[in-house]
C-alpha positions as CSV (number, residue, x, y, z in Angstrom):
1,M,2.4,3.1,36.7
2,N,4.4,2.2,33.7
3,Q,7.2,4.4,32.3
4,G,6.5,5.4,28.7
5,I,8.8,4.1,25.9
6,V,8.9,4.5,22.2
7,V,11.0,2.5,19.7
8,A,11.5,3.3,16.0
9,S,13.5,2.5,13.0
10,A,16.7,4.6,12.9
11,N,15.2,7.2,10.6
12,G,12.5,7.8,13.2
13,A,15.0,9.3,15.7
14,I,14.0,12.8,14.8
15,G,10.5,12.2,15.9
16,L,11.2,10.4,19.2
17,P,11.5,13.6,21.4
18,A,8.0,14.7,20.3
19,A,6.6,11.2,20.9
20,I,8.1,11.0,24.4
21,D,6.8,14.5,25.2
22,V,3.3,13.2,24.6
23,L,3.9,10.3,27.0
24,R,5.4,12.5,29.6
25,G,2.2,14.5,29.6
26,G,0.2,11.4,30.2
27,G,-0.9,11.1,26.6
28,S,-1.8,7.9,24.8
29,A,0.5,5.6,22.9
30,M,-1.4,6.4,19.7
31,D,-1.0,10.1,20.1
32,A,2.7,9.5,20.8
33,V,3.4,7.5,17.6
34,I,1.5,9.9,15.5
35,A,3.4,12.9,16.9
36,G,6.6,11.2,16.1
37,I,5.8,9.9,12.6
38,R,4.5,13.3,11.4
39,L,8.0,14.8,11.7
40,V,9.4,12.0,9.6
41,E,6.7,12.3,6.9
42,A,7.5,16.0,6.7
43,N,11.3,15.6,6.5
44,P,12.5,16.4,3.0
45,D,15.8,14.7,3.6
46,D,14.2,11.3,4.0
47,H,13.3,10.0,0.5
48,T,11.6,6.8,1.8
49,V,8.7,8.4,3.6
50,G,6.1,11.1,3.0
51,Y,7.2,14.5,1.5
52,S,10.1,14.1,-0.9
53,G,9.6,10.3,-1.1
54,L,10.9,8.7,-4.3
55,P,8.2,8.1,-6.9
56,N,6.8,5.1,-8.7
57,M,7.7,4.2,-12.3
58,L,5.5,7.0,-13.7
59,G,6.9,9.7,-11.4
60,D,4.1,9.8,-8.9
61,V,4.7,9.6,-5.2
62,E,2.3,7.1,-3.5
63,L,2.2,6.8,0.2
64,D,1.2,3.8,2.4
65,A,0.6,3.9,6.2
66,S,-1.1,2.1,9.0
67,V,-1.9,2.4,12.7
68,M,-2.9,-0.1,15.3
69,E,-3.9,0.0,19.0
70,G,-3.0,-2.8,21.3
71,R,-6.2,-2.4,23.4
72,G,-9.1,-3.7,21.3
73,L,-6.9,-4.3,18.3
74,R,-8.4,-1.4,16.3
75,A,-6.6,-0.5,13.1
76,G,-6.6,1.7,10.1
77,A,-4.6,2.0,6.9
78,V,-4.3,3.8,3.6
79,G,-2.5,2.8,0.5
80,A,-1.4,4.4,-2.8
81,L,-2.3,7.8,-1.4
82,K,-1.3,10.7,-3.7
83,G,-1.2,14.4,-3.0
84,Y,-1.3,14.4,0.8
85,Q,1.7,14.2,3.2
86,D,0.1,13.0,6.5
87,A,-0.6,9.4,5.6
88,A,-0.4,8.1,9.2
89,D,-2.9,10.7,10.4
90,L,-5.2,9.7,7.6
91,A,-4.8,6.0,8.6
92,R,-5.9,6.9,12.1
93,K,-9.0,8.6,10.7
94,V,-9.9,5.4,8.8
95,M,-9.7,3.6,12.1
96,E,-11.7,6.2,14.0
97,T,-14.3,7.3,11.5
98,L,-15.0,4.4,9.1
99,P,-16.2,0.8,9.5
100,H,-13.2,-0.2,7.4
101,V,-9.5,-0.9,7.9
102,L,-7.8,-0.2,4.6
103,I,-8.7,2.5,2.1
104,A,-6.6,2.9,-1.1
105,G,-6.0,5.0,-4.2
106,D,-8.7,7.5,-5.1
107,G,-10.7,6.6,-2.0
108,A,-7.9,7.5,0.3
109,R,-7.5,10.8,-1.5
110,Q,-11.2,11.5,-1.3
111,L,-11.2,10.8,2.4
112,A,-8.3,13.2,2.9
113,A,-10.2,15.9,1.1
114,E,-13.4,15.3,3.0
115,L,-11.5,15.6,6.3
116,D,-9.8,18.9,5.2
117,F,-6.3,17.5,5.1
118,E,-3.9,19.9,3.5
119,P,-2.9,18.8,0.0
120,R,0.7,18.9,-1.0
121,D,2.9,18.2,-4.0
122,L,5.0,15.4,-2.6
123,L,7.6,15.2,-5.4
124,T,10.4,17.6,-4.6
125,P,12.9,18.7,-7.2
126,E,15.6,16.6,-5.6
127,A,13.5,13.4,-5.7
128,R,12.5,14.2,-9.3
129,E,16.1,14.6,-10.3
130,I,17.0,11.2,-8.7
131,W,14.1,9.6,-10.6
132,S,15.0,11.2,-13.9
133,Q,18.7,10.3,-13.7
134,R,17.9,6.7,-13.2
135,L,15.5,6.7,-16.2
136,H,18.1,8.3,-18.5
137,D,20.9,6.0,-18.1
138,D,23.1,6.3,-21.2
139,A,23.7,2.6,-21.3
140,D,20.0,2.1,-22.0
141,R,19.2,5.1,-24.2
142,D,17.5,2.8,-26.8
143,A,15.3,1.1,-24.3
144,S,11.6,1.9,-24.3
145,Y,10.3,4.0,-21.4
146,L,8.2,1.3,-19.9
147,G,10.8,-1.3,-20.5
148,R,13.4,0.8,-18.8
149,V,11.3,1.5,-15.7
150,R,10.4,-2.1,-15.3
151,E,14.1,-2.9,-15.3
152,L,14.6,-0.2,-12.6
153,V,11.9,-1.8,-10.5
154,T,13.8,-5.1,-10.6
155,A,17.2,-3.5,-10.1
156,S,16.1,-1.4,-7.2
157,A,15.3,-4.5,-5.1
158,T,19.0,-4.9,-4.4
159,D,20.7,-1.6,-5.6
160,P,21.1,0.9,-2.8
161,D,22.9,3.5,-4.9
162,F,20.5,6.3,-5.8
163,A,22.5,9.2,-7.1
164,G,24.6,9.3,-3.9
165,I,21.7,8.7,-1.5
166,D,22.6,5.7,0.7
167,E,19.1,4.6,1.4
168,I,17.4,1.3,0.7
169,P,14.8,2.1,-2.0
170,H,12.0,0.4,-0.1
171,G,12.7,2.0,3.2
172,T,10.0,2.9,5.8
173,V,9.6,4.4,9.2
174,N,7.8,2.8,12.1
175,F,7.1,3.7,15.7
176,I,5.9,1.5,18.6
177,A,4.9,3.0,21.9
178,R,3.7,1.8,25.3
179,D,2.2,4.5,27.5
180,R,1.8,4.9,31.3
181,Q,-1.4,3.0,31.2
182,G,0.3,0.0,29.6
183,D,-1.4,0.5,26.3
184,F,0.5,-0.1,23.0
185,A,0.2,1.5,19.6
186,C,2.1,1.4,16.4
187,A,2.3,3.6,13.3
188,V,4.1,2.8,10.0
189,S,4.5,5.1,7.0
190,T,6.3,4.8,3.7
191,S,6.6,6.1,0.1
192,G,7.2,2.5,-0.8
193,W,9.5,0.7,-3.2
194,A,11.1,3.4,-5.4
195,W,10.2,3.0,-9.1
196,K,7.4,0.6,-8.1
197,Y,4.6,-0.4,-10.4
198,P,1.7,2.1,-9.9
199,G,-0.6,1.0,-7.1
200,R,1.9,-1.4,-5.6
201,M,1.5,-1.7,-1.8
202,G,3.9,-3.5,0.5
203,D,3.6,-4.5,4.1
204,S,3.2,-1.1,5.6
205,P,-0.6,-0.8,5.1
206,I,-1.2,-4.4,5.8
207,I,-2.1,-5.2,9.4
208,G,-0.2,-8.3,10.5
209,A,2.5,-7.9,7.8
210,G,4.2,-4.6,8.6
211,N,2.4,-3.6,11.8
212,Y,0.9,-5.5,14.7
213,V,0.4,-4.7,18.4
214,D,-1.6,-6.5,21.2
215,N,-1.5,-5.3,24.8
216,R,-1.4,-8.9,26.0
217,W,1.8,-9.8,24.2
218,G,3.6,-6.8,22.7
219,G,4.1,-5.3,19.2
220,A,6.3,-5.5,16.1
221,A,6.7,-3.5,12.9
222,C,8.8,-4.1,9.8
223,T,10.9,-2.3,7.2
224,G,12.5,-3.6,4.1
225,R,11.0,-5.6,1.2
226,G,7.4,-5.6,2.1
227,E,6.4,-8.5,-0.2
228,M,8.4,-10.8,2.1
229,A,6.6,-9.6,5.3
230,Q,3.3,-9.9,3.5
231,R,3.8,-13.5,2.7
232,C,5.0,-14.4,6.2
233,L,2.9,-12.0,8.2
234,T,6.1,-11.1,9.9
235,A,4.9,-8.5,12.4
236,H,2.0,-10.7,13.6
237,S,4.4,-13.7,13.7
238,V,6.7,-11.9,16.2
239,V,3.7,-11.2,18.5
240,T,2.4,-14.7,18.1
241,F,5.7,-16.3,19.0
242,M,5.8,-14.2,22.2
243,R,2.3,-15.3,22.9
244,C,3.5,-18.9,22.6
245,G,6.2,-18.4,25.2
246,M,9.2,-17.2,23.3
247,T,11.3,-14.4,24.5
248,L,11.4,-11.3,22.4
249,D,14.8,-12.2,21.0
250,E,13.7,-15.7,20.2
251,A,10.6,-14.4,18.5
252,L,12.5,-12.0,16.3
253,E,15.0,-14.7,15.3
254,Q,12.2,-17.2,14.4
255,A,10.3,-14.6,12.4
256,M,13.4,-13.8,10.4
257,N,14.2,-17.5,9.9
258,D,10.8,-18.0,8.4
259,L,11.7,-15.6,5.6
260,A,14.4,-18.0,4.4
261,H,11.7,-20.4,3.1
262,L,10.3,-17.9,0.6
263,D,10.8,-18.5,-3.1
264,D,11.6,-15.0,-4.0
265,P,14.1,-13.9,-6.7
266,Y,13.9,-10.3,-5.3
267,K,14.6,-11.3,-1.7
268,S,16.4,-8.5,0.1
269,E,17.0,-6.8,3.4
270,M,14.3,-7.1,6.1
271,N,14.2,-5.3,9.5
272,I,12.0,-5.6,12.6
273,V,11.5,-3.4,15.7
274,A,9.5,-4.7,18.6
275,L,8.4,-4.4,22.2
276,D,7.4,-7.2,24.5
277,R,4.5,-7.1,26.8
278,D,6.6,-5.6,29.6
279,G,7.9,-2.8,27.4
280,N,11.4,-4.3,26.7
281,P,12.7,-3.3,23.3
282,G,14.4,-5.3,20.6
283,A,15.2,-5.3,16.9
284,A,16.6,-7.5,14.3
285,S,17.9,-7.2,10.7
286,T,19.0,-9.5,8.0
287,A,21.9,-7.1,7.4
288,K,24.9,-6.5,9.6
289,D,25.6,-3.3,11.6
290,K,22.0,-2.0,11.5
291,T,20.6,0.1,14.3
292,Y,17.3,1.2,15.7
293,A,16.3,4.1,18.0
294,L,14.5,4.3,21.3
295,M,13.6,6.8,24.0
296,T,12.1,6.5,27.4
297,E,10.6,9.2,29.6
298,D,13.8,9.5,31.6
299,M,16.1,10.0,28.6
300,E,17.0,13.5,27.4
301,I,17.9,12.4,23.9
302,P,17.1,9.3,21.8
303,E,19.4,6.3,22.0
304,E,20.7,4.3,19.1
305,R,21.1,0.6,19.6
306,P,22.4,-2.2,17.4
307,R,19.9,-4.6,15.9
308,T,20.5,-8.4,16.3
309,H,21.8,-9.7,13.0
310,V,20.0,-12.8,11.7
311,H,21.4,-14.3,8.6
312,V,18.7,-15.2,6.0
313,P,20.2,-16.8,2.8
314,G,19.6,-14.7,-0.2
315,T,19.1,-11.3,1.5
C-alpha cells in the first residue's frame, strides 16, 4: 500500500493538514485536494485565490479553477466565475455531472446556482481598497479610466507592490495528491491576474497548461503568468518528459527552459510543483529563493522545501 502525499504551492500550506487527514482515512486523492484547496479559497488573507481575491479592471472578482484525476484522465474546469467562492468544487461538478470539461462566465454561474452552491460577494473591503488605490494614482489623475486600468494590467505583470501586499498579482494555489491506492489528483484555483481584462483566463482552468496528472507518469501544476504556461502546455510537458524517461528534476528543468523561447513582452515569474509516478515530490521556479509545501501521512505538520531555481531570460 502506498503512503499518501500532497504537495502544494506555498500558500496552500494551510490546507495540507485537511488534505492529509482525508488520505489517512483512506480517502481518494481527489477528495484530498478539494479538502485542502477549499481552505485557501476561503482565506481572506490570500488575495490571489477565491474570497478576497483582487479584481479585474472593472472591479469584479473572477475565479478560475480546474481539477483532474490521474486514473482515466477525467477533468473539469470553470473560468471567469463570479459570485461563488468554491471554484474548485464547481470544477469537480463539471467533471462529474456534465459531458464537458470547461464552463465559463454566465454558464459557470448558472451551474453553481443550479447545484445550490452558496453565493458570496468575493470582493472584500481590503481588496477593494487595494484596487481603488492603484486606480487613483496622483501621477495619472488626468488619464482616462479605461486607459489607466489598461496601464495597470500591463504594469502588474512585473510589479509585485500592491499597497504593501507582497504577492505576485497573478498568483494561484495548486494541490497534487497521491492516495494509498496510487491514484493521483490535482486541483488548481485562482482569482487570476489582478486588474486583468474582464473574461481573461490564464492557465489554471486549462487542462495541460496549469494542471495535468496521469497515474502512469505523475503530475504537475503551475503558478505565475498563465499565458506562458498556456502557450507551452507546461504542466503536460512535465508529465510528458517523465513519460519519455526523464527524471522529475530533468523534466522540470526542460519545461522551464521551453519558456525561454516565448516571444512575450510580459514574460514574468513561473513556478511548477510536481510528483513523479512513485510519489516523489519536486518543484521549480524562475525566481530565486522560492518554496513549496508538502505533507505525508507520517508528518505532523506541513514541511516547506526550496524550489529548484531555473533561470529563464526575461523573467
